[in-house]
C-alpha positions as a printed NumPy array, in Angstrom:
array([[156.176,  12.873, -37.795],
       [157.501,  16.083, -36.588],
       [160.697,  14.353, -34.918],
       [161.106,  13.014, -38.874],
       [161.354,  15.883, -40.204],
       [163.299,  17.817, -38.219],
       [165.993,  15.014, -37.972],
       [166.137,  14.909, -41.968],
       [166.635,  18.718, -41.8  ],
       [169.35 ,  18.766, -38.86 ],
       [170.724,  15.875, -40.83 ],
       [171.455,  18.299, -43.616],
       [172.665,  20.748, -41.537],
       [175.24 ,  18.539, -39.528],
       [176.684,  17.165, -42.368],
       [177.673,  20.989, -43.879],
       [178.761,  21.737, -40.491],
       [180.555,  18.703, -40.037],
       [182.663,  18.927, -43.345],
       [182.694,  22.359, -43.453],
       [183.452,  23.799, -39.722],
       [187.283,  25.096, -38.836],
       [187.938,  24.859, -35.313],
       [190.033,  28.073, -34.219],
       [192.86 ,  27.724, -31.818],
       [192.823,  30.301, -28.925],
       [195.779,  31.012, -27.129],
       [194.501,  30.327, -23.914],
       [191.039,  28.003, -23.619],
       [189.215,  27.9  , -20.587],
       [189.013,  24.654, -18.881],
       [186.673,  22.126, -18.947],
       [185.939,  22.97 , -15.124],
       [185.314,  26.419, -15.676],
       [183.345,  26.04 , -19.181],
       [180.676,  23.837, -16.814],
       [180.937,  25.989, -14.196],
       [179.677,  29.036, -16.277],
       [176.713,  27.276, -17.872],
       [175.602,  26.42 , -14.784],
       [175.927,  29.522, -13.382],
       [173.993,  31.124, -16.441],
       [170.921,  29.042, -16.028],
       [170.964,  29.191, -12.024],
       [172.038,  25.552, -11.504],
       [174.982,  26.478,  -9.114],
       [175.156,  24.215,  -6.004],
       [172.642,  22.087,  -7.405],
       [172.78 ,  18.494,  -8.548],
       [172.014,  18.295, -12.509],
       [171.214,  15.716, -14.831],
       [172.437,  16.494, -18.473],
       [171.44 ,  14.813, -21.49 ],
       [173.795,  15.579, -24.747],
       [171.06 ,  14.588, -26.913],
       [170.184,  15.66 , -30.747],
       [166.765,  16.715, -32.556],
       [165.48 ,  13.678, -34.165],
       [167.269,  10.982, -32.59 ],
       [164.676,   8.483, -31.12 ],
       [166.728,   7.443, -27.825],
       [167.523,  11.653, -27.704],
       [163.636,  12.141, -27.552],
       [163.144,   9.497, -25.269],
       [165.183,  10.873, -22.806],
       [164.135,  14.402, -23.065],
       [160.172,  13.029, -22.642],
       [161.795,  11.061, -19.392],
       [163.45 ,  14.265, -17.898],
       [160.316,  16.598, -18.953],
       [158.11 ,  14.207, -17.394],
       [160.316,  14.091, -13.865],
       [160.278,  17.351, -13.675],
       [156.349,  17.622, -14.552],
       [155.842,  15.489, -11.337],
       [158.953,  16.575,  -9.488],
       [159.859,  12.672,  -8.977],
       [163.006,  12.493,  -8.361],
       [163.637,  15.267,  -5.174],
       [166.57 ,  17.65 ,  -5.418],
       [167.697,  17.079,  -8.824],
       [167.699,  19.635, -11.789],
       [167.978,  18.694, -15.789],
       [169.227,  20.23 , -18.489],
       [169.674,  19.405, -21.817],
       [172.488,  20.149, -24.716],
       [171.454,  20.222, -28.516],
       [173.914,  20.487, -31.268],
       [171.85 ,  20.868, -33.897],
       [173.138,  24.346, -35.738],
       [170.099,  25.481, -37.18 ],
       [168.548,  28.158, -35.132],
       [164.927,  28.22 , -36.491],
       [164.886,  24.169, -35.926],
       [166.191,  24.642, -32.195],
       [163.448,  27.499, -31.542],
       [160.451,  25.737, -33.111],
       [161.179,  22.596, -31.9  ],
       [161.849,  23.835, -28.084],
       [158.951,  25.893, -28.344],
       [156.536,  23.36 , -28.64 ],
       [158.2  ,  20.959, -26.046],
       [157.332,  23.286, -22.621],
       [159.95 ,  21.154, -20.781],
       [160.345,  23.639, -17.613],
       [164.214,  23.53 , -18.101],
       [167.004,  24.975, -20.164],
       [168.071,  23.557, -23.43 ],
       [171.639,  24.735, -24.121],
       [172.67 ,  24.931, -27.535],
       [176.263,  23.526, -28.386],
       [176.573,  23.786, -31.811],
       [180.329,  23.232, -31.553],
       [180.541,  20.564, -29.289],
       [182.271,  22.463, -26.629],
       [180.173,  21.523, -23.66 ],
       [179.825,  18.339, -24.327],
       [183.764,  17.965, -25.053],
       [183.841,  19.185, -21.614],
       [181.555,  16.703, -20.052],
       [183.284,  13.897, -22.094],
       [180.09 ,  13.031, -24.241],
       [180.257,  13.647, -27.622],
       [178.01 ,  10.95 , -29.137],
       [174.218,  11.263, -28.27 ],
       [172.15 ,  10.588, -26.513],
       [174.566,  10.894, -23.735],
       [173.864,  11.682, -19.847],
       [176.104,  13.045, -16.947],
       [175.255,  13.887, -13.529],
       [176.854,  16.818, -11.746],
       [177.261,  17.014,  -8.228],
       [176.668,  19.928,  -6.58 ],
       [180.364,  20.863,  -7.224],
       [180.083,  20.395, -10.482],
       [181.672,  17.464, -10.871],
       [180.695,  14.627, -13.409],
       [179.582,  11.78 , -10.878],
       [177.898,   9.733, -13.589],
       [178.114,   9.247, -17.364],
       [176.441,   6.874, -19.68 ],
       [172.913,   5.858, -21.08 ],
       [170.045,   6.972, -19.506],
       [169.926,   6.085, -15.734],
       [166.734,   4.396, -14.646],
       [164.657,   6.918, -11.847],
       [165.414,   4.552,  -9.485],
       [169.286,   5.133,  -9.524],
       [168.7  ,   8.636, -10.318],
       [166.42 ,   9.314,  -6.781],
       [169.162,   7.319,  -4.305],
       [172.693,   8.905,  -6.275],
       [170.289,  12.202,  -6.05 ],
       [170.088,  11.777,  -1.853],
       [173.738,  10.447,  -1.636],
       [175.077,  13.778,  -3.686],
       [173.049,  16.214,  -1.879],
       [174.271,  14.997,   1.138],
       [178.046,  15.574,   0.783],
       [179.008,  18.197,   2.358],
       [182.495,  18.788,   0.597],
       [184.157,  18.642,  -2.805],
       [185.031,  15.151,  -3.477],
       [187.748,  16.461,  -5.65 ],
       [188.957,  15.359,  -9.455],
       [188.952,  11.826,  -8.535],
       [185.412,  11.685,  -7.165],
       [183.695,   8.24 ,  -7.032],
       [181.792,   7.743,  -9.883],
       [178.429,   5.541,  -9.892],
       [177.389,   3.108, -12.31 ],
       [181.199,   2.829, -12.953],
       [181.849,  -0.56 , -14.15 ],
       [185.346,  -2.399, -15.436],
       [185.383,  -3.535, -19.355],
       [186.474,  -6.982, -20.277],
       [188.393,  -5.823, -23.116],
       [189.386,  -9.372, -24.05 ],
       [185.586, -10.938, -23.953],
       [184.589,  -7.343, -25.941],
       [187.19 ,  -8.272, -28.602],
       [185.521, -11.457, -29.281],
       [181.964, -10.659, -28.902],
       [181.879,  -7.619, -31.252],
       [181.455,  -9.019, -34.584],
       [181.013,  -5.88 , -37.115],
       [180.532,  -5.539, -40.406],
       [183.393,  -4.24 , -43.313],
       [182.487,  -1.691, -46.036],
       [182.541,  -5.063, -48.429],
       [180.006,  -6.56 , -46.221],
       [182.671,  -9.036, -44.585],
       [181.917,  -9.419, -40.95 ],
       [184.242, -10.983, -38.115],
       [185.204,  -9.956, -34.768],
       [187.444,  -7.596, -33.432],
       [189.912,  -9.972, -32.118],
       [190.412, -11.461, -35.234],
       [191.931,  -8.046, -36.887],
       [194.956,  -8.234, -34.242],
       [198.299,  -8.408, -35.544],
       [201.148,  -9.74 , -34.204],
       [201.659,  -7.042, -31.725],
       [198.542,  -5.558, -31.139],
       [195.538,  -3.858, -32.038],
       [194.087,  -0.055, -32.308],
       [190.509,   1.038, -33.088],
       [189.2  ,   4.449, -32.821],
       [185.503,   4.783, -32.515],
       [184.047,   7.879, -34.127],
       [180.876,   8.738, -36.037],
       [180.163,  10.842, -39.177],
       [178.444,  13.873, -37.648],
       [181.321,  15.032, -35.234],
       [183.88 ,  17.181, -36.579],
       [186.856,  15.835, -34.476],
       [186.2  ,  12.549, -35.215],
       [186.392,  13.767, -39.087],
       [189.848,  15.262, -38.022],
       [191.221,  12.374, -36.296],
       [190.211,  10.516, -39.496],
       [192.402,  12.234, -41.828],
       [195.046,  11.455, -39.392],
       [194.461,   7.785, -39.314],
       [196.667,   6.751, -42.451],
       [199.827,   8.569, -41.096],
       [198.697,   6.501, -37.59 ],
       [198.048,   3.328, -39.497],
       [201.087,   3.594, -41.456],
       [203.416,   4.042, -38.253],
       [201.595,   0.947, -36.415],
       [201.621,  -1.132, -39.404],
       [205.425,  -1.321, -39.14 ],
       [204.906,  -2.525, -36.158],
       [202.371,  -5.084, -37.129],
       [199.493,  -3.453, -34.923],
       [196.658,  -2.962, -37.194],
       [194.482,   0.177, -37.514],
       [190.546,  -0.146, -37.031],
       [188.207,   2.475, -37.756],
       [184.513,   1.853, -35.97 ],
       [181.842,   3.905, -36.948],
       [178.646,   3.917, -34.495],
       [175.627,   5.18 , -34.606],
       [174.983,   6.308, -38.096],
       [173.029,   4.472, -41.254],
       [174.492,   2.285, -43.509],
       [173.942,   4.11 , -46.123],
       [175.468,   7.118, -45.332],
       [178.4  ,   5.167, -43.755],
       [179.156,   3.749, -47.084],
       [178.97 ,   7.695, -48.697],
       [181.233,   8.883, -46.264],
       [183.624,   6.504, -46.092],
       [183.313,   5.656, -50.176],
       [187.375,   6.618, -50.749],
       [188.405,   4.608, -47.729],
       [191.171,   4.792, -45.433],
       [194.151,   4.1  , -46.202],
       [196.114,   1.628, -44.237],
       [192.824,   0.932, -41.952],
       [189.843,  -0.907, -42.302],
       [186.614,   0.707, -41.499],
       [183.413,  -1.356, -39.84 ],
       [180.204,  -0.006, -38.358],
       [177.839,  -0.556, -35.938],
       [174.396,   1.327, -37.374],
       [172.874,   1.31 , -33.996],
       [173.81 ,   2.035, -30.217],
       [175.218,  -1.545, -29.174],
       [178.78 ,  -1.292, -29.285],
       [178.765,   2.355, -27.898],
       [177.023,   0.712, -25.143],
       [179.042,  -2.32 , -24.461],
       [182.367,  -0.297, -24.582],
       [181.039,   2.636, -22.719],
       [181.931,   4.958, -25.657],
       [181.151,   8.491, -24.037],
       [182.595,  10.536, -26.896],
       [183.806,   9.857, -30.399],
       [186.545,  10.251, -31.446],
       [187.784,   7.648, -28.597],
       [190.707,   5.467, -29.574],
       [191.707,   1.871, -27.694],
       [194.961,   0.005, -28.067],
       [195.28 ,  -3.145, -26.919],
       [198.167,  -5.943, -27.225],
       [198.791,  -9.054, -28.872],
       [196.152, -10.917, -25.94 ],
       [193.721,  -7.911, -25.845],
       [194.882,  -6.505, -22.857],
       [193.917,  -2.462, -22.689],
       [197.221,  -0.382, -23.476],
       [195.644,   2.748, -24.031],
       [191.849,   4.437, -23.821],
       [191.209,   7.84 , -24.46 ],
       [191.353,  10.776, -26.914],
       [193.754,  10.137, -29.867],
       [196.52 ,  12.091, -28.985],
       [198.867,  10.265, -31.21 ],
       [202.191,  10.282, -29.253],
       [200.168,   8.913, -26.189],
       [199.08 ,   5.944, -28.543],
       [202.771,   5.318, -30.13 ],
       [204.198,   5.844, -26.979],
       [202.329,   2.986, -25.259],
       [203.132,   0.84 , -28.325],
       [207.16 ,   1.514, -27.984],
       [206.985,   1.24 , -24.6  ],
       [205.243,  -2.46 , -25.147],
       [207.809,  -3.588, -27.879],
       [210.604,  -2.283, -25.151],
       [211.709,   0.024, -27.823],
       [212.963,   3.986, -27.533],
       [209.876,   6.389, -26.617],
       [210.523,   8.443, -30.227],
       [211.02 ,   5.008, -32.451],
       [207.243,   5.174, -33.294],
       [206.147,   7.928, -34.39 ],
       [202.739,   9.054, -36.323],
       [203.98 ,  12.706, -37.528],
       [200.788,  14.13 , -36.454],
       [199.11 ,  15.385, -33.451],
       [195.688,  14.123, -32.995],
       [193.678,  15.896, -30.483],
       [191.854,  15.956, -26.965],
       [188.787,  17.189, -28.367],
       [185.827,  15.027, -28.493]])
């Protein structure tokens, strides 16, 4: 009951934050690596293997992950592993009262602007990352099992040197994108349900995973009409895929629609996990056969550049006229 009440409170606060947030662009912003390093140093976690959960008060799955970490911490069940939670709730009173009652035994960091979640590539919740002793992400995804964590932690603690930016990832999977396109059957706002494959145009399909809370998703959605217009000219339709939000909220949020794009939604986490979506917004571009051309942040010049290359056109012949962002 406590979590339900807190969820309702936080949902209202986050909606205001998402609609009203203005992101100030600094002249020189810290790198993702330096942000993570500063966080680890601030909590005396430098040189340790750390499991980080990005979760939200009121989210049942986030709460389950938090409970598991607290139990592992209490029992010292995974030797050599430290824990940390990132919490986006903007209301300090809610944050303080909730975590004061939890007695976790590990740090919880407020991340109201998703700065750290963005640095770790985990802006949908709940997501977990496993950091090695050098602050590198070595796993990113759903809650891992205690058995896997114990195995991975042992291997990471045995490493003597930094594996670098290309460090091998645990639990990495290669997506079968053509199969996923056929199997991803989601309803549109009017209730019509069909597979993502059926939305393909003659030259491919762009779909963008978002949610209704993330301010970066909101920014991307505002630019979608310009992107859709540019790609529709090349027979590449655009789909907005909203994940993890209740149907009523999705329909209210997108009541005005988005020009040039179709909006579909998944009220659970199924497609988030199947597509291995670690952050929103995530743009996915496929060719006419469903083969992956681009997957990543919605930096629109990269997307339109891939379309131009696929159609053997000059790089600047397909332009959306909006910048997009690497945030999220």
